[in-house]
C-alpha positions as CSV (number, residue, x, y, z in Angstrom):
1,X,0.0,0.0,0.0
2,X,1.0,3.6,-0.4
3,X,2.4,5.8,2.4
4,X,-0.9,7.7,2.5
5,X,-2.9,4.4,2.8
6,X,-0.6,3.1,5.5
7,X,-1.1,6.3,7.5
8,X,-4.9,6.0,7.1
9,X,-4.8,2.5,8.5
10,X,-3.1,3.3,11.8
11,X,-6.0,4.2,14.0
12,X,-4.1,4.6,17.3
13,X,-1.7,7.3,16.1
14,X,-1.8,10.7,17.9
15,X,-2.5,13.9,16.0
16,X,0.0,15.3,13.7
17,X,2.1,18.4,14.2
18,X,3.5,21.0,11.8
19,X,7.2,21.9,12.1
20,X,8.4,25.2,10.7
21,X,12.1,24.5,11.6
22,X,13.9,21.8,13.6
23,X,13.2,23.6,16.9
24,X,9.9,25.2,16.1
25,X,6.5,23.6,16.3
26,X,3.1,25.0,15.6
27,X,-0.5,23.9,14.9
28,X,-2.0,23.5,11.5
29,X,-4.1,26.5,12.2
30,X,-1.1,28.9,11.8
31,X,0.5,27.1,8.9
32,X,-1.2,29.3,6.3
33,X,0.0,32.5,8.0
34,X,3.5,31.2,8.1
35,X,3.5,30.3,4.4
36,X,2.4,33.8,3.6
37,X,5.1,35.4,5.8
38,X,7.8,33.1,4.4
39,X,6.9,33.8,0.8
40,X,7.2,37.5,1.4
41,X,10.7,37.0,2.8
42,X,11.9,34.6,0.2
43,X,13.1,37.3,-2.1
44,X,15.7,38.5,0.4
45,X,16.7,35.1,1.7
46,X,19.6,33.0,0.4
47,X,18.8,29.5,-0.9
48,X,20.2,27.9,2.3
49,X,18.1,30.2,4.5
50,X,15.0,29.5,2.5
51,X,15.5,25.7,2.8
52,X,15.9,26.0,6.6
53,X,12.5,27.7,6.8
54,X,10.5,25.1,4.8
55,X,7.4,23.9,6.6
56,X,6.9,20.3,7.4
57,X,3.9,18.4,8.6
58,X,5.0,15.7,11.1
59,X,2.7,12.8,12.0
60,X,3.3,10.3,14.7
61,X,2.6,6.7,13.6
62,X,3.4,5.1,17.0
63,X,5.1,5.7,20.3
64,X,8.6,5.7,18.8
65,X,8.3,6.5,15.1
66,X,6.9,9.2,12.9
67,X,7.0,10.5,9.3
68,X,6.9,13.9,7.8
69,X,6.4,15.7,4.5
70,X,6.8,19.2,3.3
71,X,3.8,21.5,2.9
72,X,3.8,24.3,0.4
73,X,0.4,25.8,1.1
74,X,-2.9,25.4,3.0
75,X,-5.8,25.3,0.6
76,X,-8.5,24.9,3.3
77,X,-8.5,24.8,7.0
78,X,-11.7,24.6,9.1
79,X,-13.5,22.9,11.9
80,X,-16.9,21.3,11.6
81,X,-19.2,20.0,14.4
82,X,-17.5,16.7,14.2
83,X,-13.8,17.1,13.3
84,X,-11.0,19.4,12.0
85,X,-10.7,19.5,8.3
86,X,-7.6,20.5,6.3
87,X,-6.5,20.4,2.7
88,X,-2.9,21.1,2.1
89,X,-0.7,21.1,-1.0
90,X,2.6,19.2,-1.0
91,X,5.4,18.8,-3.6
92,X,5.5,15.0,-3.1
93,X,1.8,13.9,-2.8
94,X,0.0,16.8,-4.3
95,X,-3.2,17.8,-2.4
96,X,-3.5,16.0,0.9
97,X,-6.8,15.6,2.8
98,X,-6.5,15.5,6.6
99,X,-9.2,14.9,9.2
100,X,-8.3,15.7,12.8
101,X,-4.7,16.1,11.7
102,X,-4.4,12.6,10.2
103,X,-3.8,12.0,6.5
104,X,-6.8,10.4,4.8
105,X,-5.7,10.4,1.2
106,X,-3.4,12.1,-1.3
107,X,-3.9,13.3,-4.8
108,X,-0.9,11.3,-6.2
109,X,-2.1,7.9,-5.2
110,X,-5.6,7.9,-3.8
111,X,-6.9,6.0,-6.8
112,X,-5.0,3.0,-5.8
113,X,-6.8,2.8,-2.4
114,X,-10.2,3.6,-3.8
115,X,-10.0,1.2,-6.8
116,X,-9.1,-1.6,-4.5
117,X,-11.8,-0.6,-2.1
118,X,-14.5,-0.6,-4.7
119,X,-13.9,-2.8,-7.7
120,X,-13.2,-6.2,-6.2
121,X,-16.6,-6.1,-4.4
122,X,-18.6,-4.9,-7.3
123,X,-16.9,-7.3,-9.7
124,X,-17.6,-10.2,-7.3
125,X,-21.3,-9.3,-7.3
126,X,-21.4,-9.3,-11.1
127,X,-24.2,-6.8,-11.7
128,X,-24.6,-4.4,-8.8
129,X,-27.5,-1.9,-9.2
130,X,-27.8,-0.3,-5.8
131,X,-24.7,0.6,-3.7
132,X,-24.5,2.2,-0.3
133,X,-21.4,4.1,0.8
134,X,-20.7,4.8,4.4
135,X,-18.6,7.9,4.6
136,X,-16.6,8.6,1.5
137,X,-17.0,12.4,1.8
138,X,-14.2,13.2,-0.6
139,X,-16.2,11.6,-3.4
140,X,-13.5,9.2,-4.7
141,X,-15.3,6.0,-3.7
142,X,-18.5,7.3,-5.4
143,X,-16.4,8.1,-8.5
144,X,-15.1,4.6,-8.8
145,X,-18.5,3.0,-8.1
146,X,-20.1,5.1,-10.8
147,X,-17.7,3.7,-13.4
148,X,-19.8,0.5,-13.4
149,X,-22.5,0.8,-16.0
150,X,-24.8,-1.6,-14.2
151,X,-25.0,0.8,-11.2
152,X,-28.4,2.6,-11.2
153,X,-28.3,4.2,-7.7
154,X,-25.6,5.2,-5.3
155,X,-26.4,6.4,-1.8
156,X,-23.5,8.1,-0.1
157,X,-24.0,9.0,3.6
158,X,-21.3,11.1,5.2
159,X,-22.0,12.8,8.5
160,X,-19.9,15.9,7.8
161,X,-21.3,18.5,5.3
162,X,-18.2,20.6,5.6
163,X,-16.1,17.7,4.2
164,X,-18.4,17.0,1.3
165,X,-18.8,20.6,0.4
166,X,-15.1,21.5,0.3
167,X,-14.1,18.2,-1.4
168,X,-16.7,18.9,-4.1
169,X,-15.2,22.4,-4.5
170,X,-11.5,21.7,-4.2
171,X,-11.1,18.2,-5.7
172,X,-11.7,18.6,-9.5
173,X,-11.3,14.9,-10.3
174,X,-14.4,14.1,-8.2
175,X,-16.7,16.9,-9.4
176,X,-18.4,14.7,-12.0
177,X,-19.2,12.1,-9.3
178,X,-20.9,14.7,-7.1
179,X,-23.0,15.9,-10.0
180,X,-23.9,12.4,-11.3
181,X,-27.7,12.0,-11.2
182,X,-27.4,8.4,-9.9
183,X,-25.7,9.7,-6.7
184,X,-27.8,10.6,-3.6
185,X,-25.7,12.5,-1.1
186,X,-27.0,12.6,2.5
187,X,-25.2,14.4,5.3
188,X,-26.2,12.3,8.3
189,X,-25.3,9.3,10.5
190,X,-24.5,6.4,8.1
191,X,-25.8,3.8,10.6
192,X,-29.1,5.5,11.1
193,X,-29.6,5.9,7.3
194,X,-28.6,2.3,6.5
195,X,-31.0,1.0,9.1
196,X,-34.0,3.0,7.8
197,X,-33.3,3.3,4.1
198,X,-36.1,1.5,2.1
199,X,-35.2,-1.6,0.2
200,X,-31.8,-3.4,0.1
201,X,-28.4,-2.8,-1.4
202,X,-26.3,-5.1,-3.6
203,X,-23.1,-3.8,-2.2
204,X,-22.3,-1.8,1.0
205,X,-18.9,0.0,1.2
206,X,-17.3,1.6,4.2
207,X,-14.9,4.5,3.3
208,X,-14.4,5.8,6.8
209,X,-12.0,7.9,8.9
210,X,-10.0,6.2,11.7
211,X,-12.2,4.8,14.6
212,X,-11.0,7.3,17.2
213,X,-12.8,7.3,20.6
214,X,-15.5,9.9,20.4
215,X,-14.9,10.3,16.6
216,X,-17.8,10.5,14.1
217,X,-17.5,6.9,12.8
218,X,-16.0,4.7,15.5
219,X,-19.3,2.8,15.9
220,X,-19.2,1.6,12.3
221,X,-16.1,-0.5,13.1
222,X,-17.8,-2.6,15.9
223,X,-18.8,-6.3,15.7
224,X,-22.2,-5.3,16.9
225,X,-22.7,-3.1,13.9
226,X,-21.8,-5.9,11.4
227,X,-23.9,-8.4,13.3
228,X,-27.1,-6.4,13.7
229,X,-27.1,-3.9,10.8
230,X,-25.1,-5.0,7.8
């Protein structure tokens, strides 16, 4: 799997930090201001000075190891009722989506994750017509599902309208999926919608954030959910 996907899978990792220099740490909230300040100073700085001031996002993967990547700009930074939402641009991975400071996907390789999430299940079914997506707010899972000509209806339920709105606006490769007439987007609790949605689905896909305690989707990872709902 890709570095982005491996980060997505480690649910116990603490939140990430942004490092402006080896001895300087700050939160993602001030990263955009730092980028603006540094860009104004770049004209008078030498190349070595500029390199020393590059901004890095550092994310813990465990108690004794972490990884980091350079951030060139912050495209979106906000907080919804459920989580912190950030979209940053990086020279290595392109646009990177973070929820609660944890990388969810990156522009350079997200299709690898989403293709493997979607196509094996739909091809195994053979002729899926109705598909339910739990989460998937960035729209990539819906994009891959809608590639199947047999699909007549896709219901995507993501609890966070802030995420779906800004992904629709800032991720051009998913714009067509959000506008596809076969897609019904509902901003609500996925479990409640799945329990009460009329009829049945041929395939149910979970494209969810990490199951952090108190997070918006931890209950969708439990044995009880799969035993009583799915």
